[in-house]
Backbone and ligand atoms as CSV (ligand in chain L), in Angstrom:
chain,resi,resn,atom,element,x,y,z
A,1,UNK,N,N,-12.945,7.475,26.689
A,1,UNK,CA,C,-11.935,7.504,27.765
A,1,UNK,C,C,-11.280,8.899,27.803
A,2,UNK,N,N,-11.158,9.521,29.013
A,2,UNK,CA,C,-10.498,10.836,29.045
A,2,UNK,C,C,-9.067,10.748,28.526
A,3,UNK,N,N,-8.587,11.862,27.975
A,3,UNK,CA,C,-7.304,11.858,27.290
A,3,UNK,C,C,-6.150,11.341,28.139
A,4,UNK,N,N,-6.147,11.735,29.462
A,4,UNK,CA,C,-4.983,11.390,30.286
A,4,UNK,C,C,-4.894,9.888,30.591
A,5,UNK,N,N,-6.014,9.134,30.389
A,5,UNK,CA,C,-5.967,7.690,30.640
A,5,UNK,C,C,-5.475,6.905,29.437
A,6,UNK,N,N,-5.284,7.582,28.320
A,6,UNK,CA,C,-4.832,6.878,27.129
A,6,UNK,C,C,-3.317,6.765,27.121
A,7,UNK,N,N,-2.828,5.674,26.538
A,7,UNK,CA,C,-1.381,5.536,26.402
A,7,UNK,C,C,-0.914,6.490,25.298
A,8,UNK,N,N,0.381,6.816,25.290
A,8,UNK,CA,C,0.898,7.667,24.200
A,8,UNK,C,C,0.614,7.046,22.833
A,9,UNK,N,N,0.701,5.717,22.751
A,9,UNK,CA,C,0.454,5.063,21.455
A,9,UNK,C,C,-0.992,5.252,21.012
A,10,UNK,N,N,-1.927,5.153,21.954
A,10,UNK,CA,C,-3.351,5.358,21.600
A,10,UNK,C,C,-3.604,6.797,21.182
A,11,UNK,N,N,-2.970,7.729,21.927
A,11,UNK,CA,C,-3.154,9.145,21.572
A,11,UNK,C,C,-2.620,9.417,20.170
A,12,UNK,N,N,-1.446,8.830,19.891
A,12,UNK,CA,C,-0.853,9.027,18.568
A,12,UNK,C,C,-1.773,8.458,17.491
A,13,UNK,N,N,-2.283,7.259,17.743
A,13,UNK,CA,C,-3.163,6.590,16.774
A,13,UNK,C,C,-4.394,7.458,16.479
A,14,UNK,N,N,-4.985,7.985,17.527
A,14,UNK,CA,C,-6.185,8.813,17.319
A,14,UNK,C,C,-5.849,10.109,16.600
A,15,UNK,N,N,-4.671,10.645,16.902
A,15,UNK,CA,C,-4.228,11.859,16.211
A,15,UNK,C,C,-4.074,11.580,14.711
A,16,UNK,N,N,-3.406,10.486,14.369
A,16,UNK,CA,C,-3.208,10.136,12.958
A,16,UNK,C,C,-4.568,9.981,12.271
A,17,UNK,N,N,-5.511,9.318,12.948
A,17,UNK,CA,C,-6.823,9.065,12.330
A,17,UNK,C,C,-7.613,10.362,12.138
A,18,UNK,N,N,-7.508,11.283,13.116
A,18,UNK,CA,C,-8.196,12.574,12.966
A,18,UNK,C,C,-7.613,13.367,11.800
A,19,UNK,N,N,-6.271,13.379,11.716
A,19,UNK,CA,C,-5.621,14.132,10.633
A,19,UNK,C,C,-5.976,13.524,9.272
A,20,UNK,N,N,-5.991,12.191,9.205
A,20,UNK,CA,C,-6.335,11.527,7.932
A,20,UNK,C,C,-7.782,11.847,7.547
A,21,UNK,N,N,-8.666,11.835,8.540
A,21,UNK,CA,C,-10.086,12.106,8.262
A,21,UNK,C,C,-10.292,13.524,7.722
A,22,UNK,N,N,-9.478,14.465,8.228
A,22,UNK,CA,C,-9.611,15.859,7.762
A,22,UNK,C,C,-9.411,15.966,6.247
A,23,UNK,N,N,-8.594,15.058,5.684
A,23,UNK,CA,C,-8.368,15.113,4.228
A,23,UNK,C,C,-9.169,14.011,3.512
A,24,UNK,N,N,-10.134,13.429,4.231
A,24,UNK,CA,C,-11.096,12.528,3.585
A,24,UNK,C,C,-10.752,11.054,3.635
A,25,UNK,N,N,-9.707,10.693,4.417
A,25,UNK,CA,C,-9.304,9.278,4.432
A,25,UNK,C,C,-9.999,8.541,5.575
A,26,UNK,N,N,-10.866,7.587,5.198
A,26,UNK,CA,C,-11.498,6.714,6.185
A,26,UNK,C,C,-11.530,5.291,5.598
A,27,UNK,N,N,-12.104,4.355,6.342
A,27,UNK,CA,C,-12.099,2.961,5.882
A,27,UNK,C,C,-12.868,2.803,4.567
A,28,UNK,N,N,-13.947,3.586,4.395
A,28,UNK,CA,C,-14.725,3.471,3.153
A,28,UNK,C,C,-13.876,3.863,1.953
A,29,UNK,N,N,-13.102,4.954,2.107
A,29,UNK,CA,C,-12.279,5.343,0.960
A,29,UNK,C,C,-11.181,4.300,0.698
A,30,UNK,N,N,-10.589,3.767,1.759
A,30,UNK,CA,C,-9.534,2.751,1.569
A,30,UNK,C,C,-10.097,1.556,0.787
A,31,UNK,N,N,-11.330,1.192,1.092
A,31,UNK,CA,C,-11.955,0.078,0.396
A,31,UNK,C,C,-12.128,0.396,-1.102
A,32,UNK,N,N,-12.580,1.619,-1.404
A,32,UNK,CA,C,-12.744,2.023,-2.806
A,32,UNK,C,C,-11.384,2.029,-3.518
A,33,UNK,N,N,-10.379,2.589,-2.843
A,33,UNK,CA,C,-9.042,2.669,-3.444
A,33,UNK,C,C,-8.516,1.273,-3.794
A,34,UNK,N,N,-8.587,0.365,-2.833
A,34,UNK,CA,C,-8.034,-0.982,-3.047
A,34,UNK,C,C,-8.823,-1.718,-4.139
A,35,UNK,N,N,-10.151,-1.656,-4.083
A,35,UNK,CA,C,-10.952,-2.359,-5.096
A,35,UNK,C,C,-10.666,-1.812,-6.496
A,36,UNK,N,N,-10.600,-0.484,-6.612
A,36,UNK,CA,C,-10.386,0.121,-7.938
A,36,UNK,C,C,-8.977,-0.186,-8.453
A,37,UNK,N,N,-7.998,-0.050,-7.548
A,37,UNK,CA,C,-6.608,-0.273,-7.968
A,37,UNK,C,C,-6.409,-1.722,-8.455
A,38,UNK,N,N,-6.896,-2.690,-7.686
A,38,UNK,CA,C,-6.640,-4.080,-8.090
A,38,UNK,C,C,-7.516,-4.523,-9.261
A,39,UNK,N,N,-8.656,-3.857,-9.496
A,39,UNK,CA,C,-9.382,-4.087,-10.761
A,39,UNK,C,C,-8.481,-3.729,-11.933
A,40,UNK,N,N,-7.785,-2.597,-11.791
A,40,UNK,CA,C,-6.907,-2.139,-12.880
A,40,UNK,C,C,-5.685,-3.038,-13.010
A,41,UNK,N,N,-5.130,-3.451,-11.856
A,41,UNK,CA,C,-3.985,-4.378,-11.882
A,41,UNK,C,C,-4.367,-5.668,-12.621
A,42,UNK,N,N,-5.529,-6.194,-12.287
A,42,UNK,CA,C,-5.951,-7.479,-12.876
A,42,UNK,C,C,-6.048,-7.409,-14.377
A,43,UNK,N,N,-6.454,-6.260,-14.909
A,43,UNK,CA,C,-6.598,-6.198,-16.361
A,43,UNK,C,C,-5.366,-5.589,-17.039
A,44,UNK,N,N,-4.295,-5.356,-16.266
A,44,UNK,CA,C,-3.091,-4.790,-16.887
A,44,UNK,C,C,-2.298,-5.895,-17.588
A,45,UNK,N,N,-1.843,-5.591,-18.813
A,45,UNK,CA,C,-1.219,-6.661,-19.608
A,45,UNK,C,C,0.089,-7.197,-19.007
A,46,UNK,N,N,0.828,-6.370,-18.284
A,46,UNK,CA,C,2.101,-6.842,-17.707
A,46,UNK,C,C,1.905,-7.323,-16.267
A,47,UNK,N,N,1.246,-6.516,-15.433
A,47,UNK,CA,C,1.127,-6.881,-14.011
A,47,UNK,C,C,0.036,-7.924,-13.769
A,48,UNK,N,N,-1.009,-7.926,-14.604
A,48,UNK,CA,C,-2.118,-8.870,-14.408
A,48,UNK,C,C,-1.654,-10.319,-14.306
A,49,UNK,N,N,-0.849,-10.788,-15.275
A,49,UNK,CA,C,-0.412,-12.195,-15.222
A,49,UNK,C,C,0.463,-12.524,-14.000
A,50,UNK,N,N,1.240,-11.556,-13.515
A,50,UNK,CA,C,2.090,-11.805,-12.335
A,50,UNK,C,C,1.193,-12.068,-11.120
A,51,UNK,N,N,0.159,-11.239,-10.971
A,51,UNK,CA,C,-0.769,-11.435,-9.855
A,51,UNK,C,C,-1.565,-12.725,-10.041
A,52,UNK,N,N,-1.967,-13.009,-11.289
A,52,UNK,CA,C,-2.756,-14.228,-11.542
A,52,UNK,C,C,-1.953,-15.462,-11.136
A,53,UNK,N,N,-0.640,-15.470,-11.457
A,53,UNK,CA,C,0.194,-16.626,-11.086
A,53,UNK,C,C,0.271,-16.794,-9.580
A,54,UNK,N,N,0.363,-15.668,-8.855
A,54,UNK,CA,C,0.549,-15.752,-7.397
A,54,UNK,C,C,-0.770,-15.990,-6.663
A,55,UNK,N,N,-1.842,-15.416,-7.184
A,55,UNK,CA,C,-3.087,-15.371,-6.421
A,55,UNK,C,C,-4.151,-16.307,-6.982
A,56,UNK,N,N,-4.068,-16.596,-8.289
A,56,UNK,CA,C,-5.102,-17.409,-8.938
A,56,UNK,C,C,-6.372,-16.601,-9.092
A,57,UNK,N,N,-7.517,-17.259,-8.932
A,57,UNK,CA,C,-8.805,-16.568,-9.162
A,57,UNK,C,C,-9.368,-15.997,-7.878
A,58,UNK,N,N,-8.841,-16.428,-6.758
A,58,UNK,CA,C,-9.453,-16.058,-5.491
A,58,UNK,C,C,-8.861,-14.750,-4.954
A,59,UNK,N,N,-9.409,-13.640,-5.432
A,59,UNK,CA,C,-8.855,-12.335,-5.082
A,59,UNK,C,C,-9.317,-11.820,-3.732
A,60,UNK,N,N,-10.421,-12.359,-3.210
A,60,UNK,CA,C,-11.012,-11.763,-2.007
A,60,UNK,C,C,-10.025,-11.678,-0.829
A,61,UNK,N,N,-9.293,-12.782,-0.510
A,61,UNK,CA,C,-8.344,-12.680,0.623
A,61,UNK,C,C,-7.255,-11.633,0.394
A,62,UNK,N,N,-6.798,-11.511,-0.874
A,62,UNK,CA,C,-5.763,-10.499,-1.143
A,62,UNK,C,C,-6.338,-9.094,-0.961
A,63,UNK,N,N,-7.553,-8.883,-1.445
A,63,UNK,CA,C,-8.163,-7.553,-1.303
A,63,UNK,C,C,-8.361,-7.201,0.170
A,64,UNK,N,N,-8.820,-8.173,0.946
A,64,UNK,CA,C,-9.006,-7.929,2.393
A,64,UNK,C,C,-7.679,-7.564,3.046
A,65,UNK,N,N,-6.641,-8.345,2.689
A,65,UNK,CA,C,-5.316,-8.092,3.271
A,65,UNK,C,C,-4.818,-6.695,2.903
A,66,UNK,N,N,-5.043,-6.304,1.642
A,66,UNK,CA,C,-4.547,-4.997,1.204
A,66,UNK,C,C,-5.335,-3.859,1.850
A,67,UNK,N,N,-6.613,-4.101,2.159
A,67,UNK,CA,C,-7.375,-3.065,2.890
A,67,UNK,C,C,-6.820,-2.926,4.315
A,68,UNK,N,N,-6.479,-4.063,4.916
A,68,UNK,CA,C,-5.882,-4.000,6.268
A,68,UNK,C,C,-4.522,-3.300,6.224
A,69,UNK,N,N,-3.763,-3.615,5.173
A,69,UNK,CA,C,-2.442,-3.000,5.023
A,69,UNK,C,C,-2.557,-1.472,4.929
A,70,UNK,N,N,-3.435,-0.991,4.032
A,70,UNK,CA,C,-3.543,0.462,3.854
A,70,UNK,C,C,-4.198,1.133,5.049
A,71,UNK,N,N,-5.055,0.396,5.740
A,71,UNK,CA,C,-5.639,0.936,6.968
A,71,UNK,C,C,-4.539,1.160,8.015
A,72,UNK,N,N,-3.606,0.213,8.097
A,72,UNK,CA,C,-2.484,0.350,9.041
A,72,UNK,C,C,-1.546,1.466,8.629
A,73,UNK,N,N,-1.239,1.520,7.330
A,73,UNK,CA,C,-0.277,2.519,6.854
A,73,UNK,C,C,-0.871,3.932,6.954
A,74,UNK,N,N,-2.120,4.094,6.510
A,74,UNK,CA,C,-2.686,5.441,6.391
A,74,UNK,C,C,-3.366,5.907,7.673
A,75,UNK,N,N,-3.887,4.969,8.478
A,75,UNK,CA,C,-4.660,5.365,9.665
A,75,UNK,C,C,-4.080,4.774,10.950
A,76,UNK,N,N,-2.932,4.124,10.841
A,76,UNK,CA,C,-2.240,3.593,12.018
A,76,UNK,C,C,-3.152,2.701,12.875
A,77,UNK,N,N,-3.988,1.875,12.207
A,77,UNK,CA,C,-4.946,1.054,12.956
A,77,UNK,C,C,-4.333,-0.233,13.506
A,78,UNK,N,N,-3.194,-0.654,12.934
A,78,UNK,CA,C,-2.615,-1.923,13.369
A,78,UNK,C,C,-3.380,-3.131,12.860
A,79,UNK,N,N,-4.218,-2.958,11.819
A,79,UNK,CA,C,-5.012,-4.085,11.313
A,79,UNK,C,C,-4.189,-5.106,10.525
A,80,UNK,N,N,-3.014,-4.709,10.039
A,80,UNK,CA,C,-2.209,-5.599,9.187
A,80,UNK,C,C,-1.012,-6.115,9.968
A,81,UNK,N,N,-0.753,-7.412,9.821
A,81,UNK,CA,C,0.404,-7.949,10.534
A,81,UNK,C,C,1.185,-8.922,9.656
A,82,UNK,N,N,1.233,-8.655,8.348
A,82,UNK,CA,C,1.952,-9.563,7.446
A,82,UNK,C,C,3.392,-9.152,7.245
A,83,UNK,N,N,4.037,-9.810,6.280
A,83,UNK,CA,C,5.443,-9.545,5.996
A,83,UNK,C,C,5.617,-9.298,4.493
A,84,UNK,N,N,5.512,-8.032,4.068
A,84,UNK,CA,C,5.575,-7.743,2.626
A,84,UNK,C,C,6.896,-8.137,1.971
A,85,UNK,N,N,8.016,-8.022,2.667
A,85,UNK,CA,C,9.307,-8.269,1.990
A,85,UNK,C,C,9.408,-9.719,1.504
A,86,UNK,N,N,9.273,-10.734,2.368
A,86,UNK,CA,C,9.345,-12.105,1.841
A,86,UNK,C,C,8.254,-12.418,0.821
A,87,UNK,N,N,7.070,-11.809,0.970
A,87,UNK,CA,C,5.986,-12.050,-0.008
A,87,UNK,C,C,6.411,-11.601,-1.399
A,88,UNK,N,N,7.197,-10.527,-1.488
A,88,UNK,CA,C,7.641,-10.049,-2.802
A,88,UNK,C,C,8.932,-10.727,-3.256
A,89,UNK,N,N,9.787,-11.090,-2.304
A,89,UNK,CA,C,11.050,-11.731,-2.702
A,89,UNK,C,C,10.810,-13.052,-3.421
A,90,UNK,N,N,9.687,-13.700,-3.117
A,90,UNK,CA,C,9.446,-14.987,-3.791
A,90,UNK,C,C,8.871,-14.814,-5.203
A,91,UNK,N,N,8.551,-13.565,-5.587
A,91,UNK,CA,C,7.978,-13.322,-6.920
A,91,UNK,C,C,9.112,-13.123,-7.921
A,92,UNK,N,N,9.616,-14.232,-8.458
A,92,UNK,CA,C,10.837,-14.147,-9.266
A,92,UNK,C,C,10.610,-13.470,-10.624
A,93,UNK,N,N,9.344,-13.366,-11.063
A,93,UNK,CA,C,9.098,-12.711,-12.366
A,93,UNK,C,C,9.177,-11.196,-12.279
A,94,UNK,N,N,9.114,-10.660,-11.069
A,94,UNK,CA,C,9.022,-9.199,-10.943
A,94,UNK,C,C,10.369,-8.548,-11.231
A,95,UNK,N,N,10.344,-7.552,-12.129
A,95,UNK,CA,C,11.544,-6.790,-12.457
A,95,UNK,C,C,11.397,-5.369,-11.911
A,96,UNK,N,N,12.554,-4.707,-11.849
A,96,UNK,CA,C,12.550,-3.393,-11.212
A,96,UNK,C,C,11.606,-2.410,-11.923
A,97,UNK,N,N,11.558,-2.458,-13.260
A,97,UNK,CA,C,10.701,-1.474,-13.948
A,97,UNK,C,C,9.210,-1.755,-13.766
A,98,UNK,N,N,8.855,-2.928,-13.257
A,98,UNK,CA,C,7.451,-3.178,-12.941
A,98,UNK,C,C,6.959,-2.247,-11.827
A,99,UNK,N,N,7.885,-1.813,-10.988
A,99,UNK,CA,C,7.493,-0.898,-9.913
A,99,UNK,C,C,7.032,0.455,-10.477
A,100,UNK,N,N,7.655,0.878,-11.585
A,100,UNK,CA,C,7.218,2.139,-12.212
A,100,UNK,C,C,5.779,1.990,-12.699
A,101,UNK,N,N,5.477,0.840,-13.288
A,101,UNK,CA,C,4.109,0.598,-13.780
A,101,UNK,C,C,3.138,0.591,-12.598
A,102,UNK,N,N,3.511,-0.139,-11.527
A,102,UNK,CA,C,2.656,-0.240,-10.328
A,102,UNK,C,C,2.372,1.171,-9.781
A,103,UNK,N,N,3.437,1.969,-9.644
A,103,UNK,CA,C,3.269,3.312,-9.057
A,103,UNK,C,C,2.447,4.223,-9.976
A,104,UNK,N,N,2.622,4.095,-11.290
A,104,UNK,CA,C,1.823,4.914,-12.229
A,104,UNK,C,C,0.338,4.550,-12.131
A,105,UNK,N,N,0.068,3.252,-12.031
A,105,UNK,CA,C,-1.340,2.827,-11.898
A,105,UNK,C,C,-1.949,3.316,-10.585
A,106,UNK,N,N,-1.139,3.262,-9.535
A,106,UNK,CA,C,-1.620,3.712,-8.214
A,106,UNK,C,C,-1.886,5.218,-8.265
A,107,UNK,N,N,-0.964,5.981,-8.885
A,107,UNK,CA,C,-1.128,7.437,-8.996
A,107,UNK,C,C,-2.394,7.776,-9.772
A,108,UNK,N,N,-2.636,7.062,-10.876
A,108,UNK,CA,C,-3.823,7.329,-11.698
A,108,UNK,C,C,-5.104,6.967,-10.933
A,109,UNK,N,N,-5.053,5.868,-10.173
A,109,UNK,CA,C,-6.230,5.467,-9.385
A,109,UNK,C,C,-6.537,6.540,-8.345
A,110,UNK,N,N,-5.502,7.076,-7.719
A,110,UNK,CA,C,-5.710,8.154,-6.741
A,110,UNK,C,C,-6.279,9.392,-7.429
A,111,UNK,N,N,-5.741,9.722,-8.605
A,111,UNK,CA,C,-6.232,10.910,-9.319
A,111,UNK,C,C,-7.725,10.748,-9.635
A,112,UNK,N,N,-8.150,9.535,-9.912
A,112,UNK,CA,C,-9.553,9.289,-10.290
A,112,UNK,C,C,-10.492,9.137,-9.098
A,113,UNK,N,N,-9.963,8.780,-7.928
A,113,UNK,CA,C,-10.879,8.426,-6.830
A,113,UNK,C,C,-10.683,9.220,-5.535
A,114,UNK,N,N,-9.510,9.834,-5.337
A,114,UNK,CA,C,-9.218,10.402,-4.007
A,114,UNK,C,C,-10.199,11.512,-3.638
A,115,UNK,N,N,-10.615,11.566,-2.362
A,115,UNK,CA,C,-11.582,12.570,-1.945
A,115,UNK,C,C,-11.010,13.992,-1.965
A,116,UNK,N,N,-9.686,14.127,-1.814
A,116,UNK,CA,C,-9.028,15.441,-1.848
A,116,UNK,C,C,-7.634,15.259,-2.477
A,117,UNK,N,N,-7.054,16.330,-3.034
A,117,UNK,CA,C,-5.685,16.216,-3.561
A,117,UNK,C,C,-4.689,15.839,-2.458
A,118,UNK,N,N,-4.952,16.315,-1.236
A,118,UNK,CA,C,-4.048,15.987,-0.126
A,118,UNK,C,C,-4.067,14.483,0.179
A,119,UNK,N,N,-5.233,13.872,0.035
A,119,UNK,CA,C,-5.321,12.422,0.274
A,119,UNK,C,C,-4.511,11.675,-0.786
A,120,UNK,N,N,-4.578,12.155,-2.025
A,120,UNK,CA,C,-3.805,11.513,-3.093
A,120,UNK,C,C,-2.308,11.595,-2.762
A,121,UNK,N,N,-1.837,12.787,-2.349
A,121,UNK,CA,C,-0.417,12.950,-2.001
A,121,UNK,C,C,-0.029,12.057,-0.822
A,122,UNK,N,N,-0.903,11.982,0.144
A,122,UNK,CA,C,-0.650,11.211,1.373
A,122,UNK,C,C,-0.402,9.729,1.037
A,123,UNK,N,N,-1.278,9.156,0.194
A,123,UNK,CA,C,-1.096,7.750,-0.194
A,123,UNK,C,C,0.127,7.576,-1.089
A,124,UNK,N,N,0.308,8.529,-2.001
A,124,UNK,CA,C,1.397,8.377,-2.968
A,124,UNK,C,C,2.759,8.418,-2.284
A,125,UNK,N,N,2.909,9.355,-1.323
A,125,UNK,CA,C,4.197,9.433,-0.603
A,125,UNK,C,C,4.504,8.108,0.085
A,126,UNK,N,N,3.495,7.530,0.711
A,126,UNK,CA,C,3.712,6.275,1.438
A,126,UNK,C,C,3.986,5.122,0.472
A,127,UNK,N,N,3.254,5.086,-0.637
A,127,UNK,CA,C,3.479,4.011,-1.620
A,127,UNK,C,C,4.897,4.090,-2.179
A,128,UNK,N,N,5.359,5.321,-2.462
A,128,UNK,CA,C,6.704,5.462,-3.028
A,128,UNK,C,C,7.775,5.011,-2.045
A,129,UNK,N,N,7.563,5.366,-0.784
A,129,UNK,CA,C,8.536,4.968,0.243
A,129,UNK,C,C,8.584,3.444,0.384
A,130,UNK,N,N,7.423,2.814,0.420
A,130,UNK,CA,C,7.382,1.361,0.595
A,130,UNK,C,C,7.930,0.667,-0.660
A,131,UNK,N,N,7.591,1.222,-1.835
A,131,UNK,CA,C,8.107,0.641,-3.081
A,131,UNK,C,C,9.638,0.685,-3.090
A,132,UNK,N,N,10.208,1.806,-2.614
A,132,UNK,CA,C,11.679,1.905,-2.562
A,132,UNK,C,C,12.260,0.834,-1.660
A,133,UNK,N,N,11.632,0.625,-0.504
A,133,UNK,CA,C,12.244,-0.349,0.412
A,133,UNK,C,C,12.027,-1.781,-0.095
A,134,UNK,N,N,10.897,-2.047,-0.767
A,134,UNK,CA,C,10.727,-3.384,-1.363
A,134,UNK,C,C,11.783,-3.617,-2.451
A,135,UNK,N,N,12.019,-2.591,-3.268
A,135,UNK,CA,C,13.008,-2.751,-4.346
A,135,UNK,C,C,14.403,-2.970,-3.780
A,136,UNK,N,N,14.730,-2.272,-2.702
A,136,UNK,CA,C,16.052,-2.491,-2.095
A,136,UNK,C,C,16.177,-3.935,-1.634
A,137,UNK,N,N,15.105,-4.449,-1.008
A,137,UNK,CA,C,15.147,-5.826,-0.498
A,137,UNK,C,C,15.206,-6.838,-1.649
A,138,UNK,N,N,14.571,-6.495,-2.778
A,138,UNK,CA,C,14.485,-7.465,-3.873
A,138,UNK,C,C,15.670,-7.425,-4.824
A,139,UNK,N,N,16.221,-6.216,-5.062
A,139,UNK,CA,C,17.174,-6.087,-6.164
A,139,UNK,C,C,18.579,-5.660,-5.759
A,140,UNK,N,N,18.777,-5.097,-4.573
A,140,UNK,CA,C,20.135,-4.672,-4.205
A,140,UNK,C,C,20.929,-5.876,-3.736
A,141,UNK,N,N,22.052,-6.109,-4.413
A,141,UNK,CA,C,22.855,-7.273,-4.040
A,141,UNK,C,C,23.918,-6.862,-3.026
A,142,UNK,N,N,24.191,-7.727,-2.036
A,142,UNK,CA,C,25.254,-7.400,-1.080
A,142,UNK,C,C,26.557,-7.171,-1.845
A,143,UNK,N,N,27.279,-6.146,-1.463
A,143,UNK,CA,C,28.551,-5.873,-2.121
A,143,UNK,C,C,28.410,-4.992,-3.347
A,144,UNK,N,N,27.155,-4.710,-3.755
A,144,UNK,CA,C,26.984,-3.833,-4.921
A,144,UNK,C,C,27.208,-2.385,-4.485
A,145,UNK,N,N,27.330,-1.506,-5.480
A,145,UNK,CA,C,27.629,-0.113,-5.207
A,145,UNK,C,C,26.596,0.507,-4.257
A,146,UNK,N,N,25.320,0.073,-4.407
A,146,UNK,CA,C,24.240,0.651,-3.628
A,146,UNK,C,C,24.437,0.443,-2.114
A,147,UNK,N,N,25.234,-0.565,-1.746
A,147,UNK,CA,C,25.418,-0.842,-0.316
A,147,UNK,C,C,26.582,-0.066,0.276
A,148,UNK,N,N,27.389,0.573,-0.573
A,148,UNK,CA,C,28.584,1.245,-0.054
A,148,UNK,C,C,28.174,2.472,0.745
L,1,LIG,C1,C,5.935,-4.384,-9.256
L,1,LIG,C2,C,5.285,-4.094,-8.151
L,1,LIG,C3,C,4.509,-5.119,-7.348
L,1,LIG,C4,C,4.082,-6.368,-7.689
L,1,LIG,C5,C,4.229,-7.093,-9.021
L,1,LIG,C6,C,3.430,-6.924,-6.518
L,1,LIG,C7,C,2.831,-8.159,-6.463
L,1,LIG,C8,C,2.287,-8.731,-5.351
L,1,LIG,C9,C,1.703,-10.045,-5.298
L,1,LIG,C10,C,1.594,-11.006,-6.476
L,1,LIG,C11,C,1.312,-10.267,-4.014
L,1,LIG,C12,C,0.650,-11.536,-3.465
L,1,LIG,C13,C,1.707,-12.461,-2.921
L,1,LIG,C14,C,1.069,-13.718,-2.370
L,1,LIG,O1,O,-0.019,-13.668,-1.770
L,1,LIG,O2,O,1.664,-14.780,-2.541
L,1,LIG,C15,C,1.610,-9.058,-3.266
L,1,LIG,C16,C,1.345,-8.892,-1.934
L,1,LIG,C17,C,1.472,-7.699,-1.284
L,1,LIG,N1,N,1.903,-6.501,-1.822
L,1,LIG,FE1,FE,2.691,-6.249,-3.639
L,1,LIG,N2,N,3.471,-5.993,-5.497
L,1,LIG,C18,C,4.105,-4.882,-5.959
L,1,LIG,C19,C,4.326,-3.702,-5.273
L,1,LIG,C20,C,3.832,-3.429,-4.036
L,1,LIG,C21,C,3.914,-2.153,-3.369
L,1,LIG,C22,C,4.599,-0.898,-3.947
L,1,LIG,C23,C,3.297,-2.298,-2.154
L,1,LIG,C24,C,3.071,-1.291,-1.055
L,1,LIG,C25,C,2.994,0.014,-1.258
L,1,LIG,C26,C,2.841,-3.674,-2.068
L,1,LIG,C27,C,2.212,-4.232,-0.975
L,1,LIG,C28,C,1.875,-5.561,-0.843
L,1,LIG,C29,C,1.415,-6.172,0.393
L,1,LIG,C30,C,1.216,-5.482,1.737
L,1,LIG,C31,C,1.168,-7.515,0.122
L,1,LIG,C32,C,0.681,-8.591,1.097
L,1,LIG,C33,C,1.899,-9.317,1.699
L,1,LIG,C34,C,1.442,-10.364,2.712
L,1,LIG,O3,O,1.249,-9.998,3.883
L,1,LIG,O4,O,1.244,-11.514,2.307
L,1,LIG,N3,N,3.172,-4.318,-3.212
L,1,LIG,N4,N,2.200,-8.150,-4.099
């Protein structure tokens, strides 16, 4: 379709995807990232049992969902339409320092698999931002100092 017939949202989406591709981010890499990261999560002594309690043995739907999530976040595809905040708020075993473990594992997975250093930074910045907002939703109590 010629450029002028596209909506601003479509143009933006294609721009994001072109920029991501320049640093090596495509659906194939997202699939590798998600599969590798959750392999490591599953065998982690602290995070593994939390995921096992929530997900059981059937990891395939979670992996598919997480590929859609990262496709939306990194490539603006709109493939994901879930609600991460309530999904995490119901996980009563999760403590704030578990996020440090999650982010360290994600950083190491990127260091081991990312096609370029820029791709690693791109995912890490987004993961840190989302982790911060999940933690605010999960741990900041109304009336606490953090809300002032
Ligand atoms: C301590 C850190 C974390 C733990 C223990 C954790 C654990 C989980 C678990 C167990 C689920 C499955 C919930 C279910 O299906 O019932 C889940 C879902 C999900 N997580 Fe996390 N998570 C963490 C951090 C993060 C971060 C930092 C992100 C994003 C950067 C993230 C993104 C998601 C998304 C998108 C879903 C799917 C929600 C849905 O649509 O159902 N999580 N997480």
